[in-house]
Backbone as a chain_set.jsonl record, in Angstrom:
{"seq": "XXXXXXXXXXXXXXXXXXXXXXXXXXXXXXXXXXXXXXXXXXXXXXXXXXXXXXXXXXXXXXXXXXXXXXXX", "coords": {"N": [[269.583, 46.524, 288.538], [267.87, 45.387, 286.801], [267.213, 42.683, 286.626], [265.251, 42.24, 288.476], [261.997, 41.832, 288.253], [258.441, 41.878, 287.619], [256.486, 38.844, 287.699], [255.965, 37.202, 284.586], [256.739, 39.409, 283.091], [257.556, 40.761, 280.031], [259.886, 42.058, 279.325], [263.346, 42.2, 278.402], [265.907, 41.656, 280.578], [268.516, 42.321, 279.926], [268.437, 44.522, 278.324], [266.684, 46.444, 279.27], [265.328, 48.597, 281.853], [264.557, 47.741, 285.245], [261.132, 47.596, 286.127], [260.785, 48.491, 288.655], [262.883, 50.094, 289.462], [263.867, 52.987, 288.245], [265.605, 55.336, 286.229], [265.037, 58.812, 286.16], [264.162, 62.21, 285.273], [263.365, 64.8, 287.319], [261.93, 67.84, 287.644], [264.229, 68.936, 286.466], [266.251, 67.624, 287.816], [268.383, 64.87, 288.068], [267.266, 61.676, 288.895], [266.558, 58.611, 290.692], [263.904, 56.54, 290.704], [262.493, 54.424, 293.001], [260.485, 51.724, 293.405], [258.565, 50.708, 296.135], [257.671, 48.097, 296.123], [259.78, 46.552, 295.364], [261.057, 45.693, 297.665], [259.409, 43.601, 298.5], [259.879, 41.734, 296.519], [262.673, 41.324, 296.529], [264.286, 41.777, 299.284], [267.024, 42.307, 299.875], [267.918, 43.627, 297.615], [266.564, 46.059, 297.762], [267.721, 47.028, 300.126], [270.352, 47.286, 299.204], [270.084, 49.368, 297.293], [269.225, 51.523, 298.93], [271.394, 51.671, 300.752], [273.466, 52.249, 298.966], [272.749, 54.837, 298.174], [272.967, 56.174, 300.66], [275.704, 55.71, 301.31], [276.908, 57.228, 299.354], [276.188, 59.761, 299.913], [273.764, 60.668, 298.838], [270.653, 62.302, 298.423], [267.654, 61.053, 299.899], [264.322, 60.721, 299.248], [261.165, 60.08, 300.34], [258.202, 59.338, 298.719], [254.874, 59.366, 297.372], [252.81, 58.078, 294.786], [249.959, 59.204, 293.282], [247.369, 58.051, 291.418], [245.968, 59.785, 288.637], [242.642, 60.487, 288.155], [240.48, 60.024, 285.434], [237.988, 62.046, 283.871], [236.257, 60.732, 282.275]], "CA": [[268.353, 46.012, 289.119], [266.999, 44.947, 285.706], [266.753, 41.302, 286.792], [264.094, 42.208, 289.365], [260.85, 42.157, 287.416], [257.243, 41.111, 287.981], [256.29, 37.608, 286.939], [255.405, 37.351, 283.238], [257.181, 40.647, 282.445], [258.208, 40.353, 278.782], [261.117, 42.806, 279.084], [264.62, 41.491, 278.467], [266.703, 42.382, 281.565], [269.799, 42.779, 279.378], [268.249, 45.738, 277.534], [265.678, 47.328, 279.833], [265.387, 48.849, 283.284], [263.524, 47.11, 286.056], [260.019, 48.518, 286.333], [260.81, 48.91, 290.053], [263.997, 51.021, 289.669], [263.973, 53.689, 286.966], [266.183, 56.681, 286.223], [264.128, 59.836, 285.637], [264.523, 63.598, 285.569], [262.244, 65.465, 287.965], [262.223, 69.27, 287.801], [265.605, 69.182, 286.049], [267.192, 66.888, 288.662], [268.488, 63.443, 287.77], [266.796, 60.901, 290.047], [266.206, 57.205, 290.501], [262.664, 56.248, 291.414], [262.498, 53.035, 293.437], [259.157, 51.284, 293.843], [258.65, 49.944, 297.385], [257.389, 46.67, 295.878], [261.062, 45.858, 295.228], [261.334, 45.032, 298.943], [258.661, 42.334, 298.526], [260.501, 40.809, 295.57], [264.029, 41.005, 296.994], [264.666, 42.75, 300.318], [268.444, 42.675, 299.795], [268.065, 44.598, 296.529], [266.134, 47.35, 298.308], [268.774, 47.45, 301.052], [271.492, 47.71, 298.389], [269.787, 50.679, 296.719], [269.231, 52.526, 300.003], [272.763, 51.811, 301.264], [274.245, 52.939, 297.937], [272.43, 56.265, 298.295], [273.548, 56.684, 301.911], [277.167, 55.678, 301.218], [277.341, 58.25, 298.404], [275.6, 61.025, 300.357], [272.689, 61.067, 297.931], [269.408, 62.523, 299.176], [266.582, 60.064, 299.756], [263.031, 61.342, 299.493], [260.057, 59.141, 300.213], [257.042, 59.991, 298.116], [253.875, 58.434, 296.871], [252.213, 58.455, 293.514], [248.514, 59.074, 293.307], [246.897, 58.044, 290.04], [245.028, 60.826, 288.262], [241.412, 59.909, 287.626], [239.934, 60.661, 284.247], [236.583, 62.415, 283.983], [235.486, 59.988, 281.252]], "C": [[267.432, 45.432, 288.049], [266.485, 43.521, 285.891], [265.543, 41.197, 287.704], [262.888, 42.744, 288.622], [259.638, 41.393, 287.925], [257.178, 39.824, 287.168], [255.616, 37.933, 285.62], [255.764, 38.676, 282.575], [257.956, 40.269, 281.188], [259.534, 41.062, 278.518], [262.36, 41.951, 279.239], [265.526, 42.254, 279.431], [268.063, 42.85, 281.054], [269.66, 44.138, 278.699], [267.266, 46.743, 278.128], [265.944, 47.562, 281.322], [264.332, 48.008, 283.986], [262.365, 48.088, 286.158], [259.967, 49.037, 287.772], [261.919, 49.916, 290.365], [264.265, 51.72, 288.344], [264.657, 55.043, 287.123], [265.193, 57.639, 285.566], [264.731, 61.215, 285.896], [263.266, 64.262, 286.112], [262.656, 66.907, 288.23], [263.691, 69.574, 287.506], [266.664, 68.456, 286.86], [267.191, 65.419, 288.288], [268.168, 62.649, 289.031], [266.686, 59.434, 289.672], [264.967, 56.97, 291.353], [262.652, 54.758, 291.71], [261.116, 52.706, 293.994], [259.321, 50.421, 295.085], [258.362, 48.459, 297.19], [258.665, 45.866, 295.667], [261.396, 45.111, 296.516], [260.626, 43.684, 299.032], [259.313, 41.285, 297.633], [261.859, 40.35, 296.073], [264.485, 42.054, 297.996], [266.117, 43.196, 300.241], [268.69, 43.691, 298.685], [267.657, 45.987, 297.014], [267.177, 47.88, 299.284], [269.993, 47.961, 300.29], [271.273, 49.119, 297.852], [269.862, 51.769, 297.795], [270.638, 52.741, 300.561], [273.67, 52.508, 300.258], [274.017, 54.444, 298.036], [273.074, 56.863, 299.546], [275.064, 56.772, 301.825], [277.714, 56.785, 300.32], [276.726, 59.618, 298.699], [274.545, 61.561, 299.385], [271.41, 61.28, 298.739], [268.394, 61.427, 298.876], [265.285, 60.759, 300.139], [261.961, 60.284, 299.308], [258.856, 59.907, 299.703], [256.045, 58.927, 297.705], [253.33, 58.972, 295.563], [250.721, 58.207, 293.616], [248.025, 59.117, 291.866], [245.873, 59.159, 289.793], [243.816, 60.174, 287.618], [240.937, 60.73, 286.435], [238.466, 60.997, 284.488], [235.706, 61.683, 282.964], [234.557, 58.998, 281.868]], "O": [[266.315, 45.022, 288.365], [265.425, 43.181, 285.365], [264.869, 40.167, 287.711], [262.766, 43.946, 288.389], [259.787, 40.369, 288.592], [257.749, 39.734, 286.081], [254.787, 38.841, 285.548], [255.143, 39.036, 281.575], [258.93, 39.521, 281.276], [260.241, 40.701, 277.577], [262.419, 41.079, 280.106], [265.888, 43.394, 279.143], [268.7, 43.692, 281.687], [270.655, 44.838, 278.515], [267.04, 47.798, 277.536], [266.688, 46.818, 281.959], [263.334, 47.614, 283.383], [262.589, 49.294, 286.265], [259.18, 49.935, 288.071], [261.899, 50.532, 291.43], [264.824, 51.123, 287.424], [264.334, 55.808, 288.033], [264.588, 57.316, 284.544], [265.693, 61.353, 286.651], [262.229, 64.284, 285.449], [263.617, 67.163, 288.955], [264.321, 70.368, 288.205], [267.857, 68.647, 286.624], [266.135, 64.793, 288.198], [268.722, 62.909, 290.099], [266.717, 59.066, 288.498], [264.982, 57.176, 292.567], [262.781, 53.93, 290.807], [260.647, 53.341, 294.939], [260.132, 49.496, 295.09], [258.772, 47.642, 298.016], [258.65, 44.64, 295.775], [261.957, 44.016, 296.469], [261.179, 42.728, 299.576], [259.303, 40.095, 297.949], [262.172, 39.16, 296.055], [265.009, 43.1, 297.611], [266.414, 44.359, 300.516], [269.582, 44.531, 298.805], [268.326, 46.975, 296.712], [267.484, 49.072, 299.266], [270.601, 48.956, 300.684], [272.161, 49.967, 297.94], [270.488, 52.809, 297.59], [271.031, 53.879, 300.816], [274.55, 53.275, 300.648], [274.964, 55.23, 297.989], [273.66, 57.944, 299.487], [275.653, 57.781, 302.214], [278.848, 57.23, 300.499], [276.738, 60.514, 297.855], [274.457, 62.767, 299.151], [271.123, 60.505, 299.651], [268.293, 60.942, 297.749], [265.169, 61.318, 301.23], [261.861, 59.667, 298.248], [258.535, 60.989, 300.194], [256.352, 57.734, 297.697], [253.388, 60.17, 295.285], [250.284, 57.12, 293.994], [248.239, 60.108, 291.167], [245.022, 59.433, 290.64], [243.94, 59.409, 286.661], [240.99, 61.96, 286.438], [237.783, 60.296, 285.234], [234.526, 62.002, 282.823], [233.841, 58.295, 281.155]]}, "num_chains": 1, "name": "protein.A"}
């Protein structure tokens, strides 16, 4: 998914992850976090990711991220 990037993103898709699809470890579990904005960029890419998870019996959890406000 590295080729799917925001406009003006300086990252080289050959060497970096897409900012919309990132592997992470959450509470000791290997995960892939997929940003819903991927659907706006390329709906077929989002369908591919979701179908890959379903075809491989991988759990899908929808979540949201709430930015933490600083007291500064």
